[in-house]
N, C-alpha and C positions, 0 to 999 in steps of 0.2 A: 390403017389410016387412024382407026380407033385408039390404037395403043397409044400413038405418037399426040393425039389430042389429051388423052389423060395424063402423059409425063408431063406436059405443057402448063395444063390447069393449076397445077400447085404453084409454080413459078409466076405464073399470072397472079395468082391469089395474093402471093406475097409482095408482089411489086404495088398492088391495089392497096394493101394494108400499108404500105411505106408511105404510098402518096398520100393516103388520108390521113395519116399522122403528122406528115410535113404541112399538109395543108390546116389542119388543127392548131398545130404550133405557130405559122404563120398568123393565122387568124386571132391567137391570143395575145399578140403583141399589142394592139390597142383595145380590143375586147375583153380583156380578162376581169376587169372592174363592173362590167355592165351586168345589170341585176334586172333587166326585162322592161324598164322604162320607156317614154316615148322619146328621150333625149338625153345623151351623156357625154362626156369627154373623154377622150384618149389620154394618153401618157405622152410626156413632151418628148420631143426627138430634135437630133442635130443641132446642138448649140456649139458654137466656136468662139468662146468668151475672148475678151480684149482686142479682137481682130474685126469690130463692127459687125458680130455676129447675130445671128437668130437664133431662134427655136420655134418650133409649132408645137401644136396638138390639134387631132382632129375633132369636130365638134359633131357629132352623129343625132339626127333628128329624124321624126316621122311628121310630114306636113299634116297629116289628118291621125286620128287615133287607129284608124284599120289600116294604115298605109302596110304594106308589105315590105319588110325590109328596112333600111335606113338610108337616107342622104347625108351628105356631110358637108360642110364647111371647114375654114381652118382658122384657129386661133394663134396668131403671131406674137413673140415675144421678141423686141429689139433690144440690142446692147444699149442702143444710141436713144431709146425711150423707154426705159426701163420699170417707168411707173405705170405704163399703160398696156394692155392686150388688145390688139387690134383683130376685127373679124375681116377675113377674107372668103368671098364667094369663089370657088372655081368653076361654077357655071357661065358666071357672067366675067369671071377674071377682074373683080373690083373688091377693092376694100370698103366697107360699107358702114362702120362704125367701131367703137371701142370702148371699153370700160378700165378702170382701176385694177391695177395689178395687184395681186396678194389680199385682196379685201373681199370678206365674205361679210353677209347679214345686212349689207344694206345695198337694195337695188340701185345700181346708177350706171347708166349706159348713154352713150353719144351717139346718135344715130344720125349720119350723113345724109343729107339731102340728095336726091338722085344726081343732080347738077354736079355736086362735089366730089362723088366717088370717082376712084381712079384705080388701076391696076399697078400704080408707082405710088407706095406710100410718101414718098419724097415729093411727090407733085400734089399733096393734098396739104392746104394752108392749116395752120394750127387754128386760124381763126373759124375754118369751116366746120369743126368739132362744134357743136351747141353745148352749152350747159349741162352735164350728166343730169338724167332723170329717170324715168321709168323705163324698165326693160321694156324692149322691144317685142311682138308677136314672134314666136317661132317661124322661122322662113319659110313662106308660102303658106302658113296656115290662115284659117279664115275662122276659126273658132274662139279668138281670144286667148289662148293658151300661151304664156309668155316665155321667152326664153331663158333656162336657168343660168346663173351666174358661173363662170369656169371655176373650178376648186382655187381654193387659195395656194396652193402650191407653185413655186417659181422654179424655172428651170435650174438645174444644176449647172456647176461650173465644168462638168466633165461632159466630152461627147459622149452622146447617147444615139442609140439605133433601136431597133426592135428587140424586144426581150422575148424570148421564149421560156416557158414553164413547162 
């Protein structure tokens, strides 16, 4: 019996190593540029140009500095509204604001009132978005730390998916 166990252990070890490598590769698809701060943005994914397509990137954040791990929202970029990046909360299933797409250096954000938020971007009237102003706080935070603007890169016209390095 002991000999069988010893013959199986190397195979189990190899499987565990392969699983660990696969998990690390999958995790790097959006986390490759993360350097350890409280908030950061992942890569663009899922563009289908010319067909009313959309792209998204994940916004990762810690509601408090000592929060273990990260929560996330999504930043959506639509072909039909290329001048804006829209923020979507997957926990409430609602869009909650937008900022100008491709612009860095000037904090400008349109935070929707609770009553104007919706899970369907097409059901939010243009007039519901206030004049852009200061960046809102990091979601769920209470310490005044503000949301960072997304990087100024825009989605490419090529379809994208997870990248493994």
